[in-house]
N, C-alpha and C positions, 0 to 999 in steps of 0.2 A: 279463266275469265269467260263467263257465259254470254256476255253481250257487250257491245260497244256502240256509243252514240245512239243508244235507245233502240238498236236493232237486235232482235233475238238471235242467239247462236253465232254472233259475230265475235268471234273472239278477236345515201351516198355522200359522202360529205366532202367539203372543200379542204384541200391540203392546207395545213397551218401548224405553226408552232408559236403562235402569238403569245405575248407575255400578259396581255389583259384582254378581256372579251370585247368584241365589237357588238354594239347594241343595235337591234333592229326594231323598228316601230311600225305597226300597222294592224290591219284586220287579219286574223289567222283562220285558215281553213284546214280542217283535219280530214284526210281521206284514207280509208283503210284499203289494203290490197291483200288478197288471199293467196298464199303461196303453197304450192305443192312441190316438194323436193323429190326429184327423180334422178338417181345416179349422181348425186351431189350437185345437181343443176336446179335452180329455182324456176318454176313455171307458174304464172298467174292463172288462177282458175276462178270460177264463179263461187259465190257463197254456198250455193246448193251443193256443189261438188266438194267444197272444202270441208263442210261439216261431216261428211261421210268418211273422210280420211283418218287414218290412225294418227295419234299425236306425234309419233316419230317421223311422220312424213309431211307434216304441215307446219306453217308458221304464219304469223300475222304481222304485216308491216303497216306502219302509219306514217303518212306524209304530212308534215307540218309545212304549210305554205303561207307566208306573210306577204300581203300586198303592200310592198314598199312604195310603189309609185302612187298609191292611193293617197298618201300623205305628202309625198315628195315627187311630183311629176318629173323633176330633173334628175332623179336617181339614175345611175348608170345601168341598173338592172331592174326589171319589173317586180320580181318576187324573190324572197329569200326562202329556200327550200331545204329541209333536212328530213330524211327518212330514217325511222327507227324501227327495230324489231321488238315487238312486245316480249318482255322477259329477257331481253339481251342486256349486256353490261351497261350500255349507254342509257337504256330505258330504266334499269333498276338503280343505277348509281348516279346518274346525272339528271334525267328528266323527273323521275318520281320525287327525289328530294327537293327539287325546285318547286314542284307543285305542292308538296307538303308544307313548304315555307310560306306559301300563299294561302292555301285552303285548310291546312291542318293535317296532322298525320292520319286522322280517320278518313280523309278524303282519298287516300291512295291505297286503301285496302282492296283486296280482290272483290269484295262486295260493292264497294263505292266508286272504284276508279272509272267505271263506265259512265256514271252520272257526272263525275268530275270532268271527264273529257268532253262529254256532251255539252256541259255548261261553258266550257272553254271555246268550243267551236263557234266561229263567227264573232268572237270578241276582239276588241282592240287590245293589243298586248305590247309589252317590251320583252324581247327575247335576247339572250346573249349567246354568241357563237363561241363555244368553248371546246378545248381539245377532247377528243374521244378518250374513253377508257383504254388503257394499254391492252394490246392484243396478246394472245398466247404466243410465246416464242418470239416476241418483238425484240429486235436488236436495238441498241442505243442509237444507231444512225438511221433507223427506218423513218419513213415519212409519217408524220402525225396529221390526222384528219380531224375535222371539227364536227360537233353535234350541237344540239339545241338545249338550252336551259331557259325556262320561263322565269322572268324576273318580276314582272308586274302585270296585272290585269286591270284595265281602266273601265270606268263606268260609261264612258262616251268617247266618240271620235275626237271631240274637242280636247278632252283631257289627255288623250294619247298624243295629239298634235302638240299640245303645250309641253309635254315631257320631252318630245323629240326636239322641239325648239330650244328647250333649256340645255340640252346636251350639245346640239349641233349648230344652233343659231337659227335665225329666221330663213325660211325658204321664199320662193317667189310669191309676191302678193297676187293672188288669183284675180282680185278685183281690178287692181291698177296695172298689173303686168310688170311692176317695178321690182327689182331685186333689192332686198334689204342688205345693207352693208355688213360685212363681217365685223365682229367686235374689234374696237380700236386696239385692244390689248393683244390681239392675235398676232404673234410674230411672223406667221406664215402668210398673212393676207397678201403681201406684196408679191408672193410667188404664184398666185392664182392664175392659171392659164386663161386666155381670152375666151375659150369655148366653154369654160366652167363658171357657173354663177358664184358670186362672192358668198352667197348664203349657203351654198352646198360645199364649198371648198373645205371647211373644217372637217367634214365627214371623210373626205378623201385623205386629208393629212392624217387623221386619226387611223384610217385603214392602213396607210403606208407605214405608220409607226409600229403597227402590230405585226408586221412581217419580220421573220428572222433576218439578221444582218447579212447572212450569206445568200438570201434570195436575190436572184438576178433582177435588175431594174426592168428589163424587158418582160419578165414574167409578171411582175407586179403591175406594170402598165397594161399588159394584155388582160389581166383579170379585172382591173378597175376601169378600163376604157380610157386610159391616159396615154401620154407619150413618154417614152423612156427618159428623155432629158428632163421632163417635169419631175419625175420620180427622183432622179439624181439630184436635182436642185433642192428638193425637200430634204433628202437624206443628208446632203452637205450642210444644210442649215441646222438640222437637228444635231449634228456633230459639233458645229462651231458657233452657231448662233448668228451667222452672217446674213445679210439681207440680199435681196434679189440683185441689186446693183453690183454686189461683190462676188456673185457666183459667175465663174468664167464660162458662160454658155450663151 
């Protein structure tokens, strides 16, 4: 790869075993970092230093950062970030096929991928948080981490916001400051904590659902910015369909 994002010579993931991908919506920024491997340890160097290194000692990482709070100011985290190594398993088997599904197979060739990434940078997208490719010598009980797959690219911020609303419901009305009610058909609406808006609660429920059953409620609560009892209530309701009044908390 001779260049990236239009620059000449420019050649960590969250733990998860979720059963279906979590969707992230917002403006994406792609940032490359130049890596020099010394004694099996990565060191970030300048582009000028990097281009002089032998291929065996260098790697290129690309950080995908999606501005979550740009569309959803009430989101529990400001950005969704995933870093991939160009030419790595997640890059070749997850990211590139997702881009090919959108832009076509010609867009991910060695000659075209730089322009493809350049056109993606700064766009509003829907991305899916999916399990990484299996690691070498990975045991069945080892932790599985997540990486990024691009699902859709939108022509405008408004189109991206509409897609997010279709999946998660309406967020706070920036003009009136009023929270849109969760859909009446949402069986988890009554479990929404006081500190979480009704419009944002479906996204939390969706995230809780995607964790493995053996993940501790305290762990989920810590990652999502909730309280453990709230997670327990949702999990109990998922198992039995009971309402908030029937949950013994």
